[in-house]
N, C-alpha and C positions, 0 to 999 in steps of 0.2 A: 629343683628334684627333691622330692620327699619320700621317706623310706619307711614303711609301717611293717613290724614284725607280726607274721600270722603264726598259726601253729606248727606249719612245716617249712615255711619259708618266709619270703618278703613281698609285698605288695608294693610297687614303684609309683608313684604319683608324678606325673608330668615330667618325663625322661628327657629334659634340655632339648637344645636344638639340633645337636649332632651326636653321631654314633660314637665318636672316639671320646668326648666328654663324659656323655652318660656311662659309657664302659669304665672310664676312670674313676666316675664318681662311685659306681657299683663296688669297684675293687677297693676304694679307700673304706668304703664301709665293711667289706668283708676282711678287709684286713685288721679292724677290731672286734668285729662281731662274728668271724667264722664264716666260712664259705655256704651261707644260706642261699638256695635256689629261688628263683624269681616265680612266685606262683600267682601273680596277679598284677595288672598294669592298669592305671586309670587315667585318662585324658581330661582334664577339667574343661577345657575348651578348644577350638579350632585352629589356634594360632600355631604356627610353626614352631615356635621356641617352647611350646609343650607337647609336642609329640615328635619331633624330628630326630631323636635320639633312641627312638623305641628299639630299633635293631640292635643297640649297643648293649642293653640289657636283657636282649632275648638271643644272644648269639649262641649260647650252649643250650636253648630251648625251643622247641618248636610252638610257634604261636598259636597253632590249632588247640594246644593242651592248655594254653594260659589263657585264662579269662581277660579280656580287655575291654573295659567299660569306657564308654563315652557319651555325651548328650546326644539325644535325637538330632539328625540333621547335620551330625558331625562331618560326613564324608563330602556332602554336597557343598557344605560351609568351606571346607579346606580346598576343595575344587575351585571354588569361585574365587577365594582370595589367593590362592597360591598358583593355580592354573590360568585361570582365566585373566587376572589382572598381575600375574607373577612378575614379569619383566619390569614393568612400571613400578610395582612395589619394591622390587629390590634395587631400583635405581633411587627411590625415594629412601630406602633404609640406608643406602651407601652415604647419603647426605646427613640423615638425622643422627646416624650412629658414628659419623666422622671416620669410615674405615679407610679413607685414602689420606689421612693429615697425620703427622707424626703425633706420637703420644708425648704428653708433656704439658706444662704449664702454659705454652703458647700454642698448643695444638688440642688433641683429644684427651680429655681428662674422664671419661666416662659417659654415660647417657642418661643420669639421673636416677635410673634404677639399679645401676651397678656399672661394670666394666664393659658393656657391651656384649653382643653375640660372638659365640666362636666361629672358626672359619672351616669346620669339619664337615664329614659326610652327613646329608640330610636323608632319613629314610621316612617311608610311610607304610606302616604295618596296620591295616584295617580294625576297626574294632569288632568284637564278636557279640556284645551285648549293648543295647542302646536304653539309655534311661531316659524315660518319656514324661514322667509326672512328678510333682513334689510329694513326697511322702513315700516313693518307691524305695524298698530296702533289698538289698543283695548281701549275700554272705559269700565273702571271697577269703579262702584259705582258713575258714573258721572265725573272720572278723566280720561283725555286722556292721552296714554301711548304711546310713540313710541319707538319701539325695534330695537336693531341692533344685527343681529345673528354674534357670535364669535365662531363657533365650533373649536375643538381642540385647545384650547388655555391653560388656566389653567385645563381645565376639557374637556372630549370628547363634551358634550353638555352643552353650555354656551351661555349665551345672556346678553348685557347692555340694558339700556332703560334710556329713556329721557321723562321727564312731561314738555310737551310745554306749559302747562298754568301756571306753577309755575317757571321753571327753574332749578330744580335740576337735576343731571345726576347721574345714577347708573352704576358704571364702574367696569370691570374686565380688563384684560391686555393682552398684547401682541403686537409686533412692528406695523404690517399691521393694525391691527384692530385700535391699537391706533392712528394712523395717521387719519384713517378714522374717528373716533372720534372726533379729532380736528375739522376736516374738517365739520362734520355734525353739531356738538353740541358746540364747543369751544367757539364761539363768542356770544353765545345765552343763555350760562348757568350761573348761579348764584352761585350755590352749587353743589360741587361734592361729592356724598356719596361712599366711598369705602368700600367693603365688611368687612374688619377687621380693619380699622382704622377710625380716625377723618375725618370729613368733612373739605373740601377744599372750602373758600368762595372766589368769585371774579372771573371773567372771567379771568383777566391777570395770576392770580395765577393758577389757573385751568389749561390754556394752557401751562404755565411753566411746571408744575407738569406732565401733561400727555406727553408733548414733552420729557422731560428727560427720563421718563419711556419708552417711545418709542424708544429713542436712546440707553438706557441701553439694551433692549432686541434685538434690531436690531445690536448693537456691538458684544453683545456676541454671537448671531447667526452667523453673517457674518464672523467675526474673526476667529471662530471656524472651520468654513467650509473652509475659505480660508487656513488655517494652516493644516487641515486635507487634503486638496488636495495638499499641499506640502510635504505631507508624514510624519506628526508628528502623534503621537497616542493621545488619548483623554488625558491620563496622563501627556504626556508631554507639551500639549497646555495648560492643567490646571496650570502646573508648572510655565509657563513663562507670561501668559496673564496678566495684569493690565488694568483696565478702565482709559478713559482719565480724565485728570485732573477734569474738571468741574462735571465729574459724581462721582469720588472720594469725593467732597466734599457735595455733595445732600445727605441730611439725609436719605432720603427715598430709596437711592440707596445702603445702607449699607447691609452687610452679616450678618443680626440679625437672619433671618428665611430662613435658606438655606445659600448658598455662591456661589461666582463666580466660584470657583474650581468644586463644586458639578454640577453647571449647566453645565460647559463646558463639562464635561464628559457625562452628559444625551443629549446633544446635538449631541456629537460624536455618542454615541450608537443610537440615533435615526436613523442616516444615515448609519452606518457601521455595527451595531450590536455589540454584545460582543467580536467578535475577531478582533483583531487590525492588523492583516496580518502578524505577526512573527510567523512562524511554530512552534517556541520553546513553543508557549502558545496555540496551536491546540488541544494538547492532554494530558493536564496537568492530574497529580494526585490530586483527592480531598485532602482537608486541611490534614487530619489525616496522610493519607499515605505519603503525599509529606514532612509532619514534620518529620516522622520517619527517611526519607532518610536524611534530613538535620541533624538531631541531630547525625545520624551516620558519617556523611562527618564531622562534627564540634568538635567531641570529646566526645559526649553523653551530656545528659541533663543538667548535672551540670556544665559543661563547657560553655555551650550556655548561661545559666542563668547568669554566671559570667560574660561573655562578654557583655550581653545586659545589665546588670548594669552599666558596664563601660561606654558603649554608652550613658544610661540615665545621669549618672553623668556630662558627658562632655555636655550636652544638647541635644544630637541627639535622641530625644524621638521617632521620626518616625521610625528610623532604630530598636532602643530597642524594638518598638511595633512589627516589623516585626520579630525579632529574637524569641521574646516571644511568639507571636502567632503562629509560627510553633511548638513551644515547647508544649504549651497547647493543641494544635490540636494533638499532637502525644502522649502525655501525661497527660490527663485532670486532672488526681488525684494529680499531683504533686504540692505540698503544696507550694514551694519557688518559682516555677515558676508562679503560680497562684497569690501569693502574689505581686512577683515583676510586672507582668503584670497589676494588679490592682493599684498600685503605679504609674506606667507610665498613665495608662488610667486617673487616677485621675488629674495628672499633665495636661495632654492634656484638660481634661475638664474645668480645672480651667483658663486656659489660651484661650480659645476659646470665641471669640466674638459672633460666631452663636450659638445661644441657642438650637437649636436641635442638633448639635454636642456635646455640652456640656452635654446634656441630654443623649445622645447615650454613650459617654465615662463615665460617673459617673453611670448611670445604668449598664453597663458592669461590672465595677469597684465594685460595690455592689454585682453582681451576682457572680464574682469569689471568693470575701470574704465569702460570706453567702450561696451560692448555688443558682440554677435556680429556680423560682417560676414556678412550672410544673402543677399549677392547670388547668384543660381543662374541658370543656363541654363535658359530655358522652352521650349526645343524638345522635339520627342519624344524624341530620343536626343542625348546630349550631343555626339556626333561620330559621323559615319558617314564614316571615312576612306577615299576613293577607292581606296586601294591594298589594302584588304582585300577577301575575296570575299563573295559574296552570302551563302555559309553564314556566314561570320562576321558580317555584318550581321544574319543572323536569329537567331544566337546572342546577340549583344549586345541584341537587341529581346526576347527570351524572358524576360532577367533583370530587365527593366524592365516587366513587366505587374504591375499592381497587382492581386494575387491575390484579396484579398476583394472588391474591386470587379468583378472578373471572374468570380466564382464561379459565377453563374447564367448566363453566357453559353455558348452552344453554337453554333458555326458552323465552316465551312471554307471557305477559297477557295484558287484555284490561281494560281500566277504562272508566267508564261513569260516568261523574260528573253531577248530574241531575240539580242541581240549575244554572249551567252555560250553560248546553247544550253541554258540549263538551265531545266528545270521542276520547280517545287516545289509541295508542298501544305501548306498550314498550318491547323492544327486548334486552336480554342480550345475547350477542355473541362475543367471544373472548375477553372479560374483558372489553368490551365496551358496555354502555347503550345507546341505540337509542331509540328516543320517534318521533311519528308521529302523524298526527291528523286522518288520514285514517286507522280506525281498520284493514281493509282487512281480510285475512284468520282467521280461528278459533285461538284461544289463549289456553295456557295451564290453563290459569285462568282468570275469567272475574270478575271485582268488579264493582257493582253500588253503589254509595256512593255521599254525599254531599262534597262541597268544604272543609267545616269546620272539616269533617271527615277525609278527606285525609290530611289536616295540621296535624290532631291528629296523624295520622298513621306515618307520616313522622318525627316527632318530638319524638314519644314515642318508638322507635326504634322497638322492637320486641313485643311490647303490641299492638294487633290490636283492634280497637274498632269494635262493632258488626255492620256488613255491609252485604249488599245482595251480594251473591259470587256464582260463578260457576266454578268447577275445584278443583284443589289442591291449597288450601289457603296457604299451607306450603311455596310456592313458593315467596309468597309477604314477608314472614319471611325470607326466604333464602336472598333475595333481600337486605333487611334492614341491614340483618348480614354482607353484603359485604360492607356495607358503612364505610368508614374511617373516623373518627372525627378528631377534633383537638388534641386529645390525644393520637394519633399514635405514634409509635415508631419514624417515620420520623420528626413528629413536635417536639418531644422531644429532639431529637438529633440535631435539625436544630437551629441555632442562631437568625433565623428571625420569 
């Protein structure tokens, strides 16, 4: 979170992930600089750790009176990443941040960017001004800001910005945009504020840092594509690629949060998708079924565990992980296999420079030893953020429908949201929920309600608030009963 002083108050940039921490940060600033009001808010991109604390800095202000600037496509990107894929992303985040393991030298010691995210209340305050093009200029509380649009970089919706009257530049990353950054702002910037790191002072140091970051991302991308076109797979490229000597020596190009190997595989997947072209991988069994067949070929579970332990003793932790991974997938209750895999994961975690890999390994080791944390939300939808639109709520609802259970259901109902003036028709057919703005023909049930009542309905699962209705209200209960929460069998059986 960055605070910029304007003519009458302060402009807050990226207000952290939680309301409580953002409020505490603002209070800390005010304790030194006085009780200046918030007169502007800027979201650099659509990741929740850059907007989730917004309500914490707007508690004493109406967001309608405070300009909130964000890149074009911000709300859609926030929806896609935090509503559509939210449950899966949260489970992944718990592993990469090590939320469930003890803090300390044998547990979680950070995430590479810092001490990981806070556990407070996440808010969503929609932007009031969308930045669309590079060179766009806005004045917020007397402060001129020039923006650079950098979509599809670290996030789908993202922007950098420069303060021409002051010299600081707020930076996000990726090669082509970074070179544009140098051309646009390098020679005239005095200080660079990075989203998760310390400022860099002085034009020469800024240009050196941004140039090296440009080259880092350019090298990873271009060499991955070159080797991909030469016929290598993502795994093979990741195994052989190293960075040029100068980048290997740059402290900011090290694998503390992520890794070269991880990024190469991501670049490969962007172009070629999951299939590497080898037909042996075209129709593989899922892990449990594949594991059973490996055990059958290799002499049974005890023999495989013994061989894996030998590989581990010889220092080949990676192949020991492969053998034990097949074993635990096939025999998840086998105590000796679980203990052996936990020990290998622990060693890999202790040896990882990459903090996120360390946390994944150590969290997995803890789960193997003590069991998986299966606490899940039991509501119809994990979160129905009041800052989102009705359309976004319905989009989130549609991806939580349990298709096989809903496959034989066919009905439609209308929604009239009186305080927003919206009229929707929802159609359940062949296991898919379709929603459209034009109500069209008569529905099996029509509901007239306020947005807050719709939110209550979506959150409460089967308990419907008293609303004006026509037709069979039981169909709404049926729809909500078809929603699969994060406590589903699929989620419980998944490692992500």
